[in-house]
C-alpha positions as CSV (number, residue, x, y, z in Angstrom):
1,M,37.3,35.2,9.1
2,T,36.6,37.2,12.2
3,H,39.1,39.0,14.2
4,K,38.9,36.5,17.2
5,T,40.0,33.7,14.9
6,I,42.8,35.6,13.4
7,S,44.1,36.5,17.0
8,L,44.2,32.8,18.0
9,G,46.3,31.9,15.0
10,L,43.5,29.7,13.6
11,L,43.1,29.2,9.9
12,P,40.1,28.3,8.5
13,N,39.5,24.3,7.1
14,P,38.1,24.7,3.4
15,I,35.8,22.2,2.2
16,P,36.7,20.5,-0.9
17,Q,34.4,21.0,-3.6
18,T,33.5,17.9,-5.7
19,P,32.2,17.8,-8.9
20,Y,28.2,17.2,-9.2
21,V,27.7,13.8,-10.9
22,P,23.8,13.5,-11.8
23,P,22.3,10.1,-10.6
24,T,21.8,7.1,-12.9
25,K,18.4,5.4,-13.8
26,N,19.7,2.7,-11.4
27,D,20.3,4.9,-8.5
28,W,16.9,6.3,-8.9
29,D,15.4,2.8,-8.9
30,I,17.4,2.0,-5.9
31,L,15.9,5.1,-3.9
32,F,12.4,4.7,-4.9
33,Q,12.4,1.0,-4.0
34,L,11.3,2.2,-0.5
35,M,8.4,3.7,-1.8
36,F,6.7,0.6,-2.3
37,Y,7.5,-0.8,1.0
38,E,6.1,2.7,2.6
39,F,3.3,2.4,0.4
40,F,2.0,-1.1,1.8
41,N,3.2,-0.2,5.5
42,S,5.8,-2.7,5.7
43,L,9.4,-2.9,6.1
44,P,11.6,-5.0,3.7
45,S,12.6,-8.4,4.8
46,V,14.4,-11.6,3.7
47,V,12.1,-14.5,3.5
48,S,13.2,-17.3,5.6
49,P,14.1,-20.8,3.7
50,V,10.7,-22.2,5.7
51,H,8.0,-21.2,3.2
52,V,4.7,-19.6,4.2
53,A,1.7,-21.8,3.4
54,A,-2.0,-21.0,3.3
55,A,-2.6,-23.2,6.2
56,P,-2.3,-21.6,9.6
57,R,0.9,-21.8,11.5
58,P,2.1,-21.1,14.9
59,L,2.1,-17.4,16.0
60,D,5.0,-15.3,15.4
61,P,7.0,-13.6,18.0
62,P,5.4,-9.9,18.8
63,G,8.6,-8.2,17.2
64,L,7.7,-9.2,13.9
65,P,5.7,-6.9,11.4
66,L,2.3,-7.5,10.5
67,S,3.3,-8.0,6.8
68,T,6.1,-9.6,5.2
69,F,7.1,-8.7,1.7
70,I,9.0,-10.6,-1.0
71,D,9.9,-8.1,-3.6
72,Q,10.5,-8.5,-7.4
73,D,13.9,-6.8,-7.7
74,V,15.3,-4.6,-10.8
75,P,18.0,-6.3,-13.0
76,Y,21.1,-7.5,-11.4
77,A,23.9,-4.7,-11.5
78,S,27.3,-5.7,-13.3
79,I,30.6,-4.8,-12.0
80,S,33.1,-2.9,-14.4
81,S,36.8,-3.5,-13.8
82,T,37.0,0.6,-14.2
83,Q,34.8,1.1,-10.8
84,E,37.3,-0.4,-8.2
85,Q,36.5,2.6,-5.9
86,K,32.7,1.9,-6.0
87,Q,33.3,-2.1,-6.3
88,S,32.3,-2.9,-2.6
89,L,29.1,-1.1,-2.6
90,I,28.0,-2.5,-6.1
91,V,28.8,-5.9,-5.1
92,Y,26.6,-5.5,-1.9
93,E,23.9,-4.1,-3.9
94,G,24.1,-6.8,-6.6
95,A,24.4,-9.6,-4.0
96,E,21.2,-8.2,-1.9
97,E,19.3,-8.0,-5.4
98,Q,20.3,-11.7,-6.3
99,L,19.4,-12.9,-2.9
100,Q,16.0,-11.7,-3.0
101,L,15.6,-12.8,-7.0
102,V,16.3,-16.2,-5.6
103,Q,13.7,-15.7,-2.8
104,I,11.1,-14.5,-5.6
105,N,11.8,-17.5,-7.7
106,K,11.3,-20.1,-4.6
107,A,8.1,-18.1,-3.9
108,M,6.7,-18.5,-7.4
109,L,7.4,-22.4,-7.2
110,E,4.9,-22.4,-4.3
111,S,1.2,-23.1,-5.0
112,S,0.0,-20.8,-2.5
113,W,1.7,-17.7,-4.2
114,I,0.8,-19.1,-7.8
115,E,-2.9,-18.9,-6.7
116,A,-2.5,-15.3,-5.1
117,M,-0.8,-14.2,-8.8
118,Q,-3.6,-15.8,-10.5
119,E,-6.3,-14.5,-8.2
120,E,-5.1,-10.8,-8.8
121,I,-5.1,-11.4,-12.9
122,H,-8.6,-12.5,-12.5
123,E,-9.4,-9.4,-10.5
124,F,-7.7,-7.4,-13.3
125,E,-10.0,-9.1,-16.0
126,R,-13.0,-9.0,-13.9
127,L,-12.8,-5.2,-13.3
128,Q,-11.7,-4.7,-17.2
129,V,-8.4,-2.7,-15.8
130,W,-6.8,-2.8,-18.9
131,E,-6.5,-3.5,-22.6
132,L,-3.8,-5.4,-24.9
133,V,-2.8,-3.0,-27.4
134,P,0.3,-2.4,-29.9
135,C,2.9,-0.1,-28.1
136,P,2.8,3.5,-29.4
137,D,5.5,5.8,-30.3
138,F,6.9,8.2,-28.2
139,V,4.6,7.1,-25.1
140,M,6.3,6.6,-21.6
141,L,5.8,3.2,-20.8
142,N,5.6,2.1,-16.9
143,K,7.1,-1.0,-15.9
144,L,5.2,-3.5,-13.6
145,K,6.6,-5.6,-10.7
146,W,4.9,-8.3,-8.4
147,I,5.1,-7.8,-4.5
148,F,4.1,-10.7,-2.3
149,K,2.8,-9.8,1.1
150,V,1.9,-12.1,4.0
151,K,-0.7,-10.6,5.5
152,K,-1.3,-11.2,9.5
153,D,-3.9,-10.2,12.4
154,E,-3.4,-8.7,15.3
155,F,-2.5,-12.1,17.0
156,W,0.2,-12.5,14.5
157,G,-1.8,-15.3,12.9
158,V,-1.3,-15.7,8.9
159,L,-4.5,-14.5,7.2
160,K,-3.3,-15.0,3.7
161,N,-0.8,-14.8,1.2
162,K,-1.3,-11.7,-1.0
163,A,0.4,-11.1,-4.3
164,Q,-0.1,-7.5,-5.9
165,L,0.6,-6.1,-9.3
166,V,2.1,-2.6,-9.2
167,A,3.5,0.0,-11.5
168,K,6.6,1.5,-11.2
169,G,4.9,5.1,-11.0
170,Y,7.7,7.2,-9.6
171,H,8.8,8.4,-13.0
172,Q,5.5,10.3,-13.6
173,E,5.4,13.9,-13.8
174,E,2.6,16.1,-12.5
175,G,0.9,17.9,-15.0
176,I,2.1,15.5,-17.8
177,D,1.3,12.0,-16.6
178,F,-1.5,13.1,-13.9
179,E,-3.3,15.9,-13.0
180,E,-4.4,15.3,-9.3
181,S,-2.8,13.0,-6.7
182,F,-4.0,14.1,-3.3
183,A,-6.5,11.9,-1.7
184,P,-8.1,12.6,1.7
185,V,-7.2,10.5,4.7
186,S,-8.6,10.3,8.0
187,R,-6.5,11.7,10.6
188,I,-6.0,9.4,14.0
189,E,-7.6,12.2,16.2
190,A,-10.8,12.1,13.9
191,I,-10.8,8.3,14.4
192,R,-10.6,8.5,18.1
193,I,-13.5,11.2,18.0
194,F,-15.3,8.7,15.8
195,I,-14.8,5.9,18.3
196,D,-15.9,8.2,21.2
197,N,-19.1,9.1,19.5
198,A,-20.2,5.7,18.9
199,A,-19.3,4.9,22.8
200,N,-21.5,8.0,23.8
201,K,-24.4,6.9,21.5
202,N,-24.1,3.0,22.4
203,M,-23.3,2.4,18.8
204,T,-21.0,-0.9,17.8
205,I,-18.5,-0.1,15.5
206,Y,-18.0,-2.6,12.6
207,R,-15.2,-2.7,9.8
208,M,-14.7,-3.9,6.3
209,D,-11.8,-4.0,3.7
210,A,-12.0,-3.2,0.1
211,K,-10.2,-5.9,-1.5
212,T,-8.1,-4.4,-4.8
213,A,-9.4,-1.1,-3.9
214,F,-7.4,1.0,-6.4
215,L,-8.4,-1.4,-9.5
216,N,-12.0,0.3,-9.3
217,G,-10.8,3.9,-9.7
218,E,-11.4,5.2,-13.3
219,L,-8.2,7.0,-14.8
220,R,-8.8,10.5,-16.5
221,E,-5.2,10.1,-18.2
222,V,-3.9,7.5,-21.0
223,V,-1.5,5.5,-19.1
224,Y,0.5,2.4,-20.7
225,V,2.3,-0.4,-18.8
226,S,4.1,-3.2,-20.0
227,Q,3.3,-6.9,-19.5
228,S,4.2,-8.4,-16.4
229,K,6.8,-11.3,-15.8
230,G,5.5,-14.6,-15.9
231,F,2.0,-13.5,-17.7
232,V,3.3,-12.5,-21.2
233,D,1.0,-13.0,-23.9
234,Q,2.4,-15.7,-26.4
235,D,0.9,-14.4,-29.3
236,N,1.4,-10.6,-28.6
237,P,4.8,-10.4,-26.6
238,N,5.7,-6.9,-27.8
239,H,2.0,-5.6,-27.1
240,V,1.3,-3.2,-23.9
241,Y,-1.6,-2.5,-21.7
242,R,-3.7,0.5,-21.7
243,L,-5.1,1.1,-18.4
244,E,-8.9,1.9,-17.8
245,K,-8.8,1.8,-14.2
246,A,-6.2,2.9,-11.6
247,L,-3.4,0.5,-10.7
248,Y,-1.2,0.5,-7.4
249,G,1.9,2.4,-7.6
250,L,0.5,5.2,-10.0
251,K,0.4,8.4,-8.4
252,Q,-3.0,9.3,-9.2
253,A,-4.3,6.0,-8.0
254,P,-5.3,6.8,-4.6
255,R,-7.3,10.0,-5.8
256,A,-9.0,7.9,-8.3
257,W,-10.3,5.3,-5.8
258,Y,-11.5,8.2,-3.2
259,D,-13.3,9.8,-6.2
260,M,-15.0,6.5,-7.0
261,L,-16.0,5.4,-3.4
262,S,-17.1,9.3,-2.8
263,N,-19.6,9.6,-5.6
264,F,-21.1,6.2,-5.1
265,L,-21.8,7.0,-1.2
266,L,-23.1,10.3,-2.4
267,S,-25.3,8.5,-4.9
268,Q,-26.8,6.3,-2.0
269,E,-27.9,9.3,-0.1
270,F,-24.7,9.9,2.0
271,S,-23.8,13.2,3.1
272,K,-20.1,14.3,3.0
273,C,-18.8,16.2,5.9
274,V,-17.7,19.6,5.0
275,V,-14.9,19.8,7.3
276,D,-13.6,16.1,7.1
277,P,-14.1,14.6,3.6
278,T,-13.4,11.3,5.1
279,L,-16.8,11.1,7.1
280,F,-20.1,10.3,5.4
281,T,-23.5,10.3,7.2
282,R,-26.9,9.0,6.2
283,K,-30.1,9.7,8.4
284,A,-33.2,7.7,8.6
285,S,-36.1,9.3,10.7
286,H,-34.2,9.5,14.0
287,D,-31.3,7.0,13.3
288,I,-28.1,7.7,11.9
289,L,-25.4,5.8,9.9
290,L,-21.7,7.0,10.4
291,V,-19.2,5.7,7.8
292,R,-15.2,6.7,8.1
293,I,-12.8,5.7,5.3
294,Y,-9.3,5.1,5.5
295,V,-8.0,4.5,2.1
296,D,-9.4,1.1,1.4
297,D,-10.4,0.2,5.3
298,I,-14.0,1.4,6.2
299,I,-15.6,1.5,9.5
300,F,-18.9,2.3,10.5
301,A,-21.6,2.8,13.2
302,S,-25.4,3.2,13.5
303,T,-28.0,3.7,16.0
304,N,-30.3,1.1,14.1
305,P,-28.9,-2.3,13.6
306,A,-30.8,-2.9,10.7
307,M,-28.7,0.0,8.8
308,Y,-25.5,-2.0,9.5
309,D,-26.7,-4.9,7.2
310,E,-28.2,-2.4,4.5
311,F,-24.8,-0.7,4.1
312,A,-22.8,-3.9,3.9
313,E,-25.0,-5.2,1.4
314,I,-24.9,-2.2,-0.9
315,M,-21.1,-2.1,-0.4
316,T,-20.4,-5.8,-1.3
317,F,-22.7,-5.5,-4.4
318,K,-20.7,-2.6,-5.6
319,F,-17.3,-3.7,-4.7
320,K,-15.4,-6.9,-3.6
321,M,-15.6,-6.3,0.6
322,L,-14.4,-8.2,3.2
323,V,-16.5,-7.7,6.1
324,M,-14.5,-8.3,9.2
325,G,-17.4,-8.1,11.8
326,K,-17.1,-5.9,15.2
327,M,-13.9,-3.6,15.0
328,S,-11.1,-5.0,17.5
329,F,-7.9,-3.9,15.8
330,F,-7.4,-0.7,13.6
331,L,-4.2,1.2,12.8
332,G,-2.3,-0.1,15.6
333,L,-5.3,0.4,18.0
334,Q,-6.4,-2.5,20.2
335,I,-10.3,-1.9,20.5
336,S,-12.7,-3.9,23.3
337,Q,-16.2,-2.9,22.9
338,S,-19.0,-3.3,25.5
339,P,-22.3,-1.7,25.8
340,R,-21.8,2.0,26.7
341,C,-18.0,1.5,27.0
342,I,-15.1,1.0,24.3
343,F,-11.6,0.5,25.5
344,I,-8.7,1.3,23.5
345,N,-4.8,0.5,24.2
346,Q,-1.6,-0.1,22.1
347,S,0.1,-2.8,24.1
348,K,1.2,-4.8,21.1
349,Y,2.5,-1.7,19.5
350,A,4.3,-0.8,22.5
351,L,5.8,-4.1,23.0
352,Q,7.0,-3.9,19.6
353,I,8.7,-0.7,20.3
354,I,10.4,-1.8,23.4
355,K,11.6,-4.9,21.7
356,K,12.9,-3.0,18.5
357,Y,15.0,-0.4,20.4
358,G,16.0,-2.7,23.1
359,M,14.6,-0.9,26.1
């Protein structure tokens, strides 16, 4: 207490000390639930009663996100009579979870979502992602969850309904469950330089997307996951899956995918940039092919149109790729390409911000 405080007759207001209560497992599940939304670049939203079909529909207003999630939830939280002080909070959480669970059940009744789930399981089988084995003793078992996403284009039209089976990997510990989790990601400044260089050399930029990219990454560690809801083996309901490939939600999955893609490009006579490990180049006589990767999105440009087709061919042969043609939209950037000139703007993103904050 300072002399000035004493002279004014002020007394300090002590802050009451509350005992520390460690978080419960349910608290951690609720906290890390946001990781899945951030991981897939979308915000949580409640699905309206109008179900999303695979057929095209009228465009949504520009304030809506590019992706909509229908999230499989954690078990419903029960309310005890001894928890009167926290009853309102738990009731709210429980009501929210129950609402999401109802929406999940509605989604799983639609043929479009069932087909999306079956497509995901077929990819697991095609890529030999896992093997059903008896559950070993004293191992950490990662639970699985379904995430349903409506993918939209830059004009807010529905592209497809996508179901992803992800692992709840937030309980993994570095040095125990995985060794390396860092994966290089292109900075937005590097992407703008890439576009500027392509315009300067009169190159057209194309874009492709790797479907189920992380499922291609090979794991160095032994990871076990539980069987997913709705797809339990009837003959072995107590068995678990031992992963051979990476799975969305695992902390080492981005690194495993990057290593797989990087090693493949190097085997195809590409050179990796020393300064930027997300930029790969391949030269042929006086021509050059530039490839930049952003997780599972790949943009590429070349001075020789024949190198476009060759690169697209080797990529679609190795991975399941969606070739999207000329790049017109990437990471919030609207791109218009013409000879010797490439225009970039973010008008749609600006309109979203204006509407979101009521400006």
